[in-house]
MDTraj code that builds the backbone (N, CA, C; nanometers):
import mdtraj as md
import numpy as np

residues = "MET ALA LYS ASP ILE ARG ASN LEU PHE GLU ALA ASP ASN LYS LEU SER ILE ASP LYS MET PRO LYS GLY HIS GLU GLU ARG PHE LEU LYS LYS LEU GLU ALA THR LYS PRO VAL GLN LYS LYS SER ARG PHE SER ILE ILE ASN ILE ALA ALA SER VAL VAL LEU LEU LEU GLY LEU ALA PHE GLY ALA PHE GLN PHE PHE ASN THR GLU ASN GLN ILE GLU VAL ALA GLY THR ASN THR SER ASP VAL ILE GLU THR LYS SER LEU GLY ASP ILE SER PRO ASP LEU LYS LYS VAL GLU ASP TYR TYR LEU ALA ASN ILE ASN LEU GLU LEU SER LYS VAL LYS LEU THR PRO ASP ASN LYS GLU LEU PHE ASP GLY TYR VAL LYS ARG LEU ASP GLU LEU LYS ALA GLU TYR LYS ARG LEU THR ILE GLU LEU THR ASN GLN GLY PRO ASP GLU LEU THR VAL ASP ALA LEU ILE SER ASN LEU LYS LEU ARG LEU ASN LEU MET TYR ARG LEU LYS GLU GLN LEU LYS ASP LEU ASN THR ALA THR SER GLY ARG ILE".split()
xyz = np.array([
    [0.0783, -0.1168, 0.0000],
    [0.0000, 0.0000, 0.0000],
    [0.0842, 0.1256, 0.0000],
    [0.1954, 0.1160, 0.0526],
    [0.2789, 0.2340, 0.0574],
    [0.3344, 0.2617, -0.0808],
    [0.3196, 0.3854, -0.1273],
    [0.3709, 0.4281, -0.2560],
    [0.4836, 0.5241, -0.2323],
    [0.5697, 0.5233, -0.3245],
    [0.6815, 0.6152, -0.3142],
    [0.6330, 0.7546, -0.3550],
    [0.6625, 0.8496, -0.2745],
    [0.6165, 0.9876, -0.2992],
    [0.6776, 1.0442, -0.4269],
    [0.7957, 0.9959, -0.4631],
    [0.8594, 1.0437, -0.5851],
    [0.7791, 1.0017, -0.7073],
    [0.7236, 0.8834, -0.7010],
    [0.6410, 0.8362, -0.8127],
    [0.5157, 0.9222, -0.8280],
    [0.4586, 0.9631, -0.7185],
    [0.3383, 1.0486, -0.7229],
    [0.3690, 1.1837, -0.7856],
    [0.4811, 1.2437, -0.7503],
    [0.5184, 1.3730, -0.8078],
    [0.5478, 1.3618, -0.9567],
    [0.6083, 1.2535, -0.9981],
    [0.6358, 1.2348, -1.1400],
    [0.5066, 1.2248, -1.2187],
    [0.4104, 1.1541, -1.1639],
    [0.2819, 1.1391, -1.2328],
    [0.2101, 1.2750, -1.2394],
    [0.2238, 1.3539, -1.1377],
    [0.1598, 1.4866, -1.1351],
    [0.2261, 1.5800, -1.2357],
    [0.3566, 1.5722, -1.2500],
    [0.4290, 1.6551, -1.3462],
    [0.3860, 1.6230, -1.4889],
    [0.3574, 1.4986, -1.5172],
    [0.3141, 1.4612, -1.6508],
    [0.1801, 1.5274, -1.6827],
    [0.0921, 1.5389, -1.5820],
    [-0.0377, 1.6028, -1.6029],
    [-0.0233, 1.7531, -1.6258],
    [0.0702, 1.8166, -1.5574],
    [0.0850, 1.9610, -1.5680],
    [0.1611, 2.0027, -1.6924],
    [0.2209, 1.9092, -1.7633],
    [0.2915, 1.9423, -1.8848],
    [0.1924, 1.9719, -1.9958],
    [0.0727, 1.9228, -1.9843],
    [-0.0284, 1.9486, -2.0870],
    [-0.0495, 2.0976, -2.1002],
    [-0.0667, 2.1411, -2.2243],
    [-0.0791, 2.2844, -2.2501],
    [-0.2254, 2.3251, -2.2489],
    [-0.2455, 2.4530, -2.2216],
    [-0.3796, 2.5111, -2.2228],
    [-0.4198, 2.5353, -2.3677],
    [-0.5501, 2.5394, -2.3953],
    [-0.5936, 2.5681, -2.5312],
    [-0.5531, 2.7092, -2.5717],
    [-0.5382, 2.7290, -2.7032],
    [-0.4961, 2.8597, -2.7531],
    [-0.6011, 2.9653, -2.7184],
    [-0.5546, 3.0836, -2.6807],
    [-0.6430, 3.1965, -2.6506],
    [-0.7090, 3.1892, -2.5134],
    [-0.6755, 3.0851, -2.4379],
    [-0.7375, 3.0702, -2.3052],
    [-0.7032, 3.1888, -2.2142],
    [-0.5801, 3.2299, -2.2136],
    [-0.5367, 3.3384, -2.1252],
    [-0.6061, 3.4697, -2.1620],
    [-0.6184, 3.4997, -2.2918],
    [-0.6841, 3.6237, -2.3346],
    [-0.8317, 3.6232, -2.2955],
    [-0.9003, 3.5068, -2.3186],
    [-1.0421, 3.4974, -2.2806],
    [-1.0582, 3.5144, -2.1298],
    [-0.9667, 3.4564, -2.0542],
    [-0.9739, 3.4686, -1.9086],
    [-0.9561, 3.6138, -1.8652],
    [-0.8594, 3.6834, -1.9263],
    [-0.8362, 3.8232, -1.8896],
    [-0.9543, 3.9115, -1.9283],
    [-1.0180, 3.8834, -2.0434],
    [-1.1365, 3.9606, -2.0843],
    [-1.2509, 3.9414, -1.9852],
    [-1.2734, 3.8174, -1.9463],
    [-1.3789, 3.7899, -1.8480],
    [-1.3479, 3.8570, -1.7144],
    [-1.2218, 3.8547, -1.6752],
    [-1.1806, 3.9178, -1.5505],
    [-1.2035, 4.0689, -1.5548],
    [-1.1695, 4.1311, -1.6677],
    [-1.1913, 4.2754, -1.6845],
    [-1.3399, 4.3092, -1.6821],
    [-1.4224, 4.2218, -1.7388],
    [-1.5666, 4.2469, -1.7446],
    [-1.6295, 4.2427, -1.6056],
    [-1.5739, 4.1672, -1.5165],
    [-1.6319, 4.1561, -1.3827],
    [-1.5849, 4.2653, -1.2887],
    [-1.4798, 4.3380, -1.3274],
    [-1.4318, 4.4461, -1.2404],
    [-1.5337, 4.5597, -1.2392],
    [-1.5531, 4.6246, -1.1248],
    [-1.6461, 4.7386, -1.1223],
    [-1.5918, 4.8529, -1.2081],
    [-1.6852, 4.9204, -1.2725],
    [-1.6481, 5.0312, -1.3600],
    [-1.6202, 5.1530, -1.2733],
    [-1.5046, 5.2114, -1.2919],
    [-1.4701, 5.3304, -1.2158],
    [-1.5135, 5.4529, -1.2942],
    [-1.5935, 5.5364, -1.2263],
    [-1.6371, 5.6603, -1.2897],
    [-1.5254, 5.7622, -1.2822],
    [-1.5211, 5.8430, -1.3837],
    [-1.4202, 5.9487, -1.3834],
    [-1.4599, 6.0533, -1.2807],
    [-1.3640, 6.1008, -1.2089],
    [-1.3888, 6.2025, -1.1080],
    [-1.4227, 6.3349, -1.1745],
    [-1.5309, 6.3958, -1.1319],
    [-1.5714, 6.5249, -1.1856],
    [-1.5279, 6.6381, -1.0935],
    [-1.4346, 6.6077, -1.0090],
    [-1.3874, 6.7060, -0.9127],
    [-1.2747, 6.7863, -0.9778],
    [-1.3165, 6.8772, -1.0612],
    [-1.2174, 6.9527, -1.1380],
    [-1.1860, 7.0863, -1.0705],
    [-1.1003, 7.1593, -1.1324],
    [-1.0599, 7.2904, -1.0806],
    [-1.1806, 7.3831, -1.0706],
    [-1.2720, 7.3738, -1.1665],
    [-1.3905, 7.4615, -1.1649],
    [-1.4768, 7.4319, -1.0426],
    [-1.4949, 7.3047, -1.0113],
    [-1.5745, 7.2692, -0.8936],
    [-1.5080, 7.3168, -0.7653],
    [-1.3786, 7.3045, -0.7578],
    [-1.3061, 7.3500, -0.6397],
    [-1.3198, 7.5017, -0.6260],
    [-1.3054, 7.5731, -0.7363],
    [-1.3180, 7.7196, -0.7330],
    [-1.4590, 7.7600, -0.6923],
    [-1.5606, 7.6926, -0.7445],
    [-1.6989, 7.7247, -0.7084],
    [-1.7226, 7.6999, -0.5594],
    [-1.6655, 7.5928, -0.5057],
    [-1.6802, 7.5643, -0.3626],
    [-1.6138, 7.6716, -0.2778],
    [-1.4974, 7.7165, -0.3189],
    [-1.4269, 7.8209, -0.2441],
    [-1.5074, 7.9502, -0.2458],
    [-1.5619, 7.9863, -0.3629],
    [-1.6419, 8.1088, -0.3737],
    [-1.7658, 8.0978, -0.2851],
    [-1.8309, 7.9816, -0.2854],
    [-1.9494, 7.9612, -0.2022],
    [-1.9149, 7.9740, -0.0539],
    [-1.8058, 7.9133, -0.0116],
    [-1.7652, 7.9223, 0.1289],
    [-1.7306, 8.0658, 0.1688],
    [-1.6623, 8.1370, 0.0812],
    [-1.6307, 8.2770, 0.1107],
    [-1.7576, 8.3605, 0.1216],
    [-1.8530, 8.3341, 0.0329],
    [-1.9801, 8.4064, 0.0382],
    [-2.0555, 8.3799, 0.1673],
    [-2.0604, 8.2535, 0.2090],
    [-2.1272, 8.2197, 0.3346],
    [-2.0558, 8.2820, 0.4547],
    [-1.9239, 8.2800, 0.4517],
    [-1.8482, 8.3397, 0.5622],
    [-1.8734, 8.4903, 0.5689],
    [-1.8749, 8.5557, 0.4548],
    [-1.9007, 8.6995, 0.4522],
    [-2.0423, 8.7295, 0.5014],
    [-2.1388, 8.6496, 0.4560],
    [-2.2771, 8.6688, 0.5009],
    [-2.2914, 8.6502, 0.6509],
    [-2.2269, 8.5467, 0.7042],
    [-2.2331, 8.5230, 0.8491],
    [-2.1664, 8.6368, 0.9249],
    [-2.0539, 8.6859, 0.8722],
    [-1.9851, 8.7973, 0.9370],
    [-2.0755, 8.9206, 0.9397],
    [-2.1406, 8.9501, 0.8275],
    [-2.2296, 9.0658, 0.8214],
    [-2.3481, 9.0494, 0.9167],
    [-2.4037, 8.9279, 0.9217],
    [-2.5184, 8.9036, 1.0083],
    [-2.4817, 8.9231, 1.1544],
    [-2.3725, 8.8623, 1.1976],
    [-2.3346, 8.8715, 1.3377],
    [-2.2736, 9.0069, 1.3714],
    [-2.2186, 9.0759, 1.2757],
    [-2.1611, 9.2074, 1.2995],
    [-2.2707, 9.3121, 1.3169],
    [-2.3821, 9.3016, 1.2436],
    [-2.4895, 9.3999, 1.2543],
    [-2.5762, 9.3766, 1.3766],
    [-2.5561, 9.2647, 1.4461],
    [-2.6345, 9.2371, 1.5651],
    [-2.6141, 9.3447, 1.6712],
    [-2.4928, 9.3957, 1.6836],
    [-2.4626, 9.4970, 1.7839],
    [-2.4608, 9.6378, 1.7266],
    [-2.5156, 9.6574, 1.6094],
    [-2.5196, 9.7903, 1.5503],
    [-2.6632, 9.8409, 1.5494],
    [-2.6792, 9.9670, 1.5809],
    [-2.8109, 10.0291, 1.5838],
    [-2.8011, 10.1604, 1.5096],
    [-2.9014, 10.1878, 1.4269],
    [-2.9023, 10.3158, 1.3568],
    [-2.9413, 10.4265, 1.4538],
    [-2.8762, 10.5365, 1.4415],
    [-2.9078, 10.6509, 1.5251],
    [-3.0248, 10.7228, 1.4598],
    [-3.1271, 10.7508, 1.5376],
    [-3.2468, 10.8145, 1.4835],
    [-3.2135, 10.9529, 1.4293],
    [-3.2721, 10.9844, 1.3135],
    [-3.2534, 11.1156, 1.2536],
    [-3.1256, 11.1296, 1.1733],
    [-3.0567, 11.0201, 1.1478],
    [-2.9343, 11.0275, 1.0693],
    [-2.9529, 10.9487, 0.9410],
    [-2.8563, 10.9592, 0.8546],
    [-2.8610, 10.8822, 0.7307],
    [-2.8552, 10.7334, 0.7632],
    [-2.9067, 10.6531, 0.6713],
    [-2.9045, 10.5088, 0.6952],
    [-2.7623, 10.4542, 0.6904],
    [-2.6710, 10.5293, 0.6339],
    [-2.5330, 10.4815, 0.6302],
    [-2.4605, 10.5078, 0.7621],
    [-2.5182, 10.5912, 0.8477],
    [-2.4573, 10.6195, 0.9782],
    [-2.5040, 10.5152, 1.0788],
    [-2.4199, 10.4205, 1.1085],
    [-2.4506, 10.3147, 1.2034],
    [-2.3410, 10.3146, 1.3081],
    [-2.3830, 10.2999, 1.4351],
    [-2.2825, 10.2991, 1.5415],
    [-2.2761, 10.1603, 1.6036],
    [-2.1620, 10.1254, 1.6487],
    [-2.1403, 9.9997, 1.7190],
    [-2.1773, 10.0228, 1.8655],
    [-2.2677, 9.9403, 1.9178],
    [-2.3111, 9.9594, 2.0559],
    [-2.2443, 9.8572, 2.1463],
    [-2.2350, 9.8927, 2.2719],
    [-2.1826, 9.8023, 2.3731],
    [-2.2999, 9.7401, 2.4468],
    [-2.2766, 9.6220, 2.4970],
    [-2.3774, 9.5567, 2.5801],
    [-2.3167, 9.5327, 2.7179],
    [-2.3964, 9.4733, 2.8047],
    [-2.3456, 9.4446, 2.9393],
    [-2.2272, 9.3482, 2.9334],
    [-2.2297, 9.2592, 2.8366],
    [-2.1218, 9.1617, 2.8231],
    [-1.9892, 9.2249, 2.7875],
    [-1.9923, 9.3434, 2.7259],
    [-1.8679, 9.4115, 2.6910],
    [-1.8018, 9.4748, 2.8134],
    [-1.8783, 9.4935, 2.9179],
    [-1.8243, 9.5564, 3.0393],
    [-1.7511, 9.4535, 3.1246],
    [-1.8199, 9.3399, 3.1508],
    [-1.7552, 9.2355, 3.2305],
    [-1.8196, 9.1011, 3.2008],
    [-1.7465, 8.9944, 3.2228],
    [-1.8022, 8.8603, 3.1989],
    [-1.9194, 8.8281, 3.2918],
    [-1.9152, 8.8811, 3.4145],
    [-2.0250, 8.8553, 3.5077],
    [-2.1537, 8.9201, 3.4593],
    [-2.1427, 9.0419, 3.4084],
    [-2.2616, 9.1088, 3.3558],
    [-2.3113, 9.0398, 3.2292],
    [-2.2217, 8.9801, 3.1540],
    [-2.2605, 8.9036, 3.0356],
    [-2.3442, 8.7837, 3.0776],
    [-2.3047, 8.7180, 3.1873],
    [-2.3814, 8.6040, 3.2383],
    [-2.5209, 8.6482, 3.2821],
    [-2.5285, 8.7632, 3.3486],
    [-2.6577, 8.8152, 3.3940],
    [-2.7465, 8.8451, 3.2730],
    [-2.6898, 8.9138, 3.1736],
    [-2.7663, 8.9494, 3.0537],
    [-2.8136, 8.8233, 2.9800],
    [-2.7248, 8.7265, 2.9649],
    [-2.7619, 8.6021, 2.8966],
    [-2.8699, 8.5269, 2.9733],
    [-2.8606, 8.5266, 3.1071],
    [-2.9601, 8.4584, 3.1889],
    [-3.0989, 8.5180, 3.1666],
    [-3.1070, 8.6495, 3.1769],
    [-3.2374, 8.7143, 3.1608],
    [-3.2914, 8.6975, 3.0190],
    [-3.2080, 8.7171, 2.9188],
    [-3.2554, 8.7049, 2.7806],
    [-3.2990, 8.5623, 2.7492],
    [-3.2266, 8.4638, 2.8002],
    [-3.2640, 8.3241, 2.7767],
    [-3.3972, 8.2920, 2.8433],
    [-3.4163, 8.3392, 2.9662],
    [-3.5427, 8.3126, 3.0356],
    [-3.6591, 8.3860, 2.9714],
    [-3.6373, 8.5078, 2.9248],
    [-3.7441, 8.5817, 2.8554],
    [-3.7859, 8.5053, 2.7307],
    [-3.6879, 8.4618, 2.6522],
    [-3.7192, 8.3870, 2.5301],
    [-3.7837, 8.2527, 2.5601],
    [-3.7402, 8.1875, 2.6687],
    [-3.7990, 8.0600, 2.7074],
    [-3.9451, 8.0770, 2.7456],
    [-3.9724, 8.1754, 2.8282],
    [-4.1111, 8.1997, 2.8695],
    [-4.1986, 8.2405, 2.7507],
    [-4.1421, 8.3175, 2.6613],
    [-4.2169, 8.3590, 2.5423],
    [-4.2476, 8.2393, 2.4535],
    [-4.1555, 8.1448, 2.4456],
    [-4.1780, 8.0263, 2.3623],
    [-4.2801, 7.9311, 2.4238],
    [-4.2991, 7.9381, 2.5548],
    [-4.3949, 7.8505, 2.6219],
    [-4.5394, 7.8969, 2.6058],
    [-4.5589, 8.0219, 2.5657],
    [-4.6938, 8.0765, 2.5549],
    [-4.7651, 8.0113, 2.4376],
    [-4.8864, 7.9607, 2.4670],
    [-4.9687, 7.9021, 2.3616],
    [-5.0746, 8.0056, 2.3231],
    [-5.0644, 8.0511, 2.2004],
    [-5.1532, 8.1554, 2.1508],
    [-5.2836, 8.0935, 2.1010],
    [-5.3952, 8.1434, 2.1548],
    [-5.5284, 8.1001, 2.1107],
    [-5.6102, 8.2244, 2.0795],
    [-5.7223, 8.2084, 2.0126],
    [-5.8071, 8.3257, 1.9849],
    [-5.8563, 8.3935, 2.1135],
    [-5.8715, 8.3165, 2.2208],
    [-5.9183, 8.3734, 2.3469],
    [-5.8142, 8.4644, 2.4123],
    [-5.6850, 8.4286, 2.4006],
    [-5.5824, 8.5051, 2.4704],
    [-5.5015, 8.5963, 2.3788],
    [-5.5412, 8.6071, 2.2524],
    [-5.4647, 8.6864, 2.1564],
    [-5.4569, 8.8330, 2.1956],
    [-5.5675, 8.8908, 2.2399],
    [-5.5686, 9.0335, 2.2766],
    [-5.4768, 9.0592, 2.3967],
    [-5.4849, 8.9728, 2.4952],
    [-5.3990, 8.9859, 2.6132],
    [-5.2525, 8.9716, 2.5737],
    [-5.2241, 8.8725, 2.4915],
    [-5.0871, 8.8480, 2.4462],
    [-5.0333, 8.9673, 2.3666],
    [-5.1148, 9.0224, 2.2784],
    [-5.0713, 9.1375, 2.1970],
    [-5.0367, 9.2581, 2.2840],
    [-5.1130, 9.2799, 2.3905],
    [-5.0834, 9.3899, 2.4822],
    [-4.9480, 9.3721, 2.5499],
    [-4.9207, 9.2504, 2.5924],
    [-4.7919, 9.2230, 2.6564],
    [-4.6761, 9.2346, 2.5568],
    [-4.6973, 9.1872, 2.4350],
    [-4.5921, 9.1958, 2.3333],
    [-4.5626, 9.3415, 2.3007],
    [-4.6664, 9.4240, 2.2972],
    [-4.6457, 9.5678, 2.2708],
    [-4.5608, 9.6295, 2.3823],
    [-4.5904, 9.5950, 2.5056],
    [-4.5134, 9.6469, 2.6190],
    [-4.3691, 9.5940, 2.6157],
    [-4.3519, 9.4662, 2.5781],
    [-4.2174, 9.4094, 2.5663],
    [-4.1371, 9.4804, 2.4580],
    [-4.2040, 9.5162, 2.3472],
    [-4.1351, 9.5893, 2.2401],
    [-4.0911, 9.7275, 2.2876],
    [-4.1752, 9.7920, 2.3685],
    [-4.1373, 9.9230, 2.4231],
    [-4.0150, 9.9100, 2.5134],
    [-4.0146, 9.8056, 2.5967],
    [-3.9002, 9.7832, 2.6854],
    [-3.7745, 9.7469, 2.6059],
    [-3.7913, 9.6743, 2.4976],
    [-3.6767, 9.6392, 2.4138],
    [-3.6189, 9.7647, 2.3477],
    [-3.7059, 9.8557, 2.3029],
    [-3.6591, 9.9810, 2.2439],
    [-3.5858, 10.0651, 2.3486],
    [-3.6363, 10.0661, 2.4702],
    [-3.5698, 10.1377, 2.5790],
    [-3.4338, 10.0752, 2.6095],
    [-3.4268, 9.9430, 2.6022],
    [-3.3000, 9.8725, 2.6245],
    [-3.1978, 9.9138, 2.5186],
    [-3.2422, 9.9242, 2.3939],
    [-3.1516, 9.9676, 2.2869],
    [-3.1041, 10.1110, 2.3110],
    [-3.1955, 10.1969, 2.3578],
    [-3.1572, 10.3352, 2.3874],
    [-3.0531, 10.3390, 2.4986],
    [-3.0715, 10.2535, 2.5988],
    [-2.9760, 10.2467, 2.7095],
    [-2.8401, 10.1931, 2.6630],
    [-2.8398, 10.0991, 2.5685],
    [-2.7111, 10.0491, 2.5184],
    [-2.6386, 10.1575, 2.4388],
    [-2.7146, 10.2423, 2.3689],
    [-2.6516, 10.3553, 2.2991],
    [-2.5919, 10.4515, 2.4007],
    [-2.6666, 10.4762, 2.5086],
    [-2.6158, 10.5637, 2.6154],
    [-2.4903, 10.5031, 2.6783],
    [-2.4912, 10.3715, 2.6985],
    [-2.3747, 10.3024, 2.7543],
    [-2.2545, 10.3175, 2.6607],
    [-2.2795, 10.3104, 2.5309],
    [-2.1712, 10.3237, 2.4324],
    [-2.1163, 10.4661, 2.4304],
    [-2.2056, 10.5628, 2.4301],
    [-2.1634, 10.7030, 2.4185],
    [-2.0982, 10.7559, 2.5458],
    [-2.1560, 10.7259, 2.6606],
    [-2.1085, 10.7847, 2.7861],
    [-2.0147, 10.6922, 2.8630],
    [-2.0069, 10.5693, 2.8207],
    [-1.9228, 10.4747, 2.8935],
    [-2.0017, 10.4113, 3.0069],
    [-1.9482, 10.3055, 3.0629],
    [-2.0214, 10.2357, 3.1689],
    [-2.0250, 10.3166, 3.2978],
    [-2.1447, 10.3352, 3.3472],
    [-2.1615, 10.3942, 3.4798],
    [-2.2682, 10.3136, 3.5530],
    [-2.2733, 10.3305, 3.6822],
    [-2.3604, 10.2486, 3.7658],
    [-2.5081, 10.2651, 3.7302],
    [-2.5511, 10.3865, 3.7023],
    [-2.6923, 10.4109, 3.6720],
    [-2.7349, 10.3411, 3.5428],
    [-2.6533, 10.3494, 3.4409],
    [-2.6890, 10.2872, 3.3134],
    [-2.6912, 10.1356, 3.3263],
    [-2.5926, 10.0795, 3.3937],
    [-2.5880, 9.9346, 3.4122],
    [-2.7082, 9.8886, 3.4926],
    [-2.7414, 9.9610, 3.6005],
    [-2.8589, 9.9259, 3.6802],
    [-2.9864, 9.9366, 3.5977],
    [-2.9962, 10.0397, 3.5129],
    [-3.1142, 10.0562, 3.4287],
    [-3.1264, 9.9410, 3.3287],
    [-3.0151, 9.8978, 3.2721],
    [-3.0184, 9.7850, 3.1787],
    [-3.0636, 9.6567, 3.2483],
    [-3.0094, 9.6316, 3.3668],
    [-3.0472, 9.5109, 3.4414],
    [-3.1930, 9.5200, 3.4853],
    [-3.2365, 9.6369, 3.5295],
    [-3.3763, 9.6548, 3.5699],
    [-3.4694, 9.6332, 3.4513],
    [-3.4280, 9.6773, 3.3336],
    [-3.5082, 9.6575, 3.2136],
    [-3.5253, 9.5081, 3.1862],
    [-3.4155, 9.4336, 3.1974],
    [-3.4238, 9.2888, 3.1760],
    [-3.5129, 9.2221, 3.2803],
    [-3.4991, 9.2634, 3.4075],
    [-3.5834, 9.2081, 3.5139],
    [-3.7295, 9.2372, 3.4877],
    [-3.7595, 9.3605, 3.4457],
    [-3.8967, 9.4002, 3.4192],
    [-3.9555, 9.3182, 3.3047],
    [-3.8763, 9.2954, 3.2017],
    [-3.9245, 9.2146, 3.0889],
    [-3.9526, 9.0704, 3.1315],
    [-3.8660, 9.0146, 3.2153],
    [-3.8878, 8.8778, 3.2630],
    [-4.0105, 8.8716, 3.3544],
    [-4.0244, 8.9686, 3.4439],
    [-4.1426, 8.9722, 3.5302],
    [-4.2700, 8.9891, 3.4489],
    [-4.2617, 9.0673, 3.3438],
    [-4.3763, 9.0856, 3.2543],
    [-4.4154, 8.9517, 3.1916],
    [-4.3172, 8.8724, 3.1548],
    [-4.3461, 8.7406, 3.0976],
    [-4.4097, 8.6486, 3.2012],
    [-4.3622, 8.6561, 3.3258],
    [-4.4228, 8.5749, 3.4317],
    [-4.5675, 8.6168, 3.4563],
    [-4.5934, 8.7481, 3.4558],
    [-4.7310, 8.7963, 3.4730],
    [-4.8205, 8.7499, 3.3584],
    [-4.7683, 8.7562, 3.2368],
    [-4.8449, 8.7095, 3.1211],
    [-4.8781, 8.5616, 3.1378],
    [-4.7814, 8.4835, 3.1806],
    [-4.8032, 8.3403, 3.1997],
    [-4.9118, 8.3151, 3.3043],
    [-4.9064, 8.3905, 3.4145],
    [-5.0082, 8.3761, 3.5199],
    [-5.1467, 8.4169, 3.4690],
    [-5.1548, 8.5282, 3.3980],
    [-5.2842, 8.5733, 3.3480],
    [-5.3401, 8.4760, 3.2442],
    [-5.2546, 8.4196, 3.1631],
    [-5.3012, 8.3201, 3.0664],
    [-5.3507, 8.1949, 3.1371],
    [-5.2835, 8.1581, 3.2457],
    [-5.3264, 8.0420, 3.3232],
    [-5.4633, 8.0686, 3.3860],
    [-5.4798, 8.1891, 3.4413],
    [-5.6091, 8.2260, 3.4997],
    [-5.7176, 8.2296, 3.3926],
    [-5.6842, 8.2830, 3.2758],
    [-5.7801, 8.2900, 3.1650],
    [-5.8198, 8.1502, 3.1186],
    [-5.7238, 8.0601, 3.1123],
    [-5.7535, 7.9229, 3.0705],
    [-5.8423, 7.8507, 3.1721],
    [-5.8179, 7.8726, 3.3005],
    [-5.9006, 7.8092, 3.4030],
    [-6.0412, 7.8698, 3.4013],
    [-6.0511, 8.0004, 3.3733],
    [-6.1832, 8.0642, 3.3675],
    [-6.2615, 8.0149, 3.2464],
    [-6.1947, 8.0011, 3.1321],
    [-6.2660, 7.9560, 3.0116],
    [-6.2973, 7.8074, 3.0194],
    [-6.2131, 7.7284, 3.0854],
    [-6.2421, 7.5855, 3.0975],
    [-6.3526, 7.5635, 3.2010],
    [-6.3704, 7.6558, 3.2947],
    [-6.4781, 7.6471, 3.3935],
    [-6.6134, 7.6792, 3.3314],
    [-6.6153, 7.7628, 3.2275],
    [-6.7401, 7.7993, 3.1610],
    [-6.7904, 7.6865, 3.0701],
    [-6.7001, 7.6080, 3.0213],
    [-6.7396, 7.5046, 2.9232],
    [-6.8014, 7.3883, 2.9875],
])
top = md.Topology()
chain = top.add_chain()
for i, resn in enumerate(residues, 1):
    res = top.add_residue(resn, chain, resSeq=i)
    for name in ("N", "CA", "C"):
        top.add_atom(name, md.element.get_by_symbol(name[0]), res)
traj = md.Trajectory(xyz[None], top)
């Protein structure tokens, strides 16, 4: 039963000496090429890169203009080209910036919680009108802060304005709650 391994290799060599049919290699390579995924040409040319750069520059300029005009207010009675840069509480000190951000965030939060219905629209409009008046006064105070520099009275007036606006929002919320309980009691 034992066979000599050399005899087995000799028999195998005789089988491998047989030649492949003509054109077999070319047909195999053609089939191999056909199964490869087709690579699309990249359309990422210089023109596309330039267009992307122009778009990014435009967006950056637009964002700069948007955020830059946030602290600018037109002075009443002047040309529209006369715009002054105003200071806020945050420009005076980081602590005052925290106070200003706290009040503004809470005012906006309370305003976003208000559910407007036909029943409370008149009440809501009255409060919004008063809030707009206080906001205009706040802008006037920031102009005063910019022109005269920071002083205790102006800073206190700005903080009091923010407190008043937040308290106004709390009062609106309470009155709307009372109005809702009164209207739900009638139904």
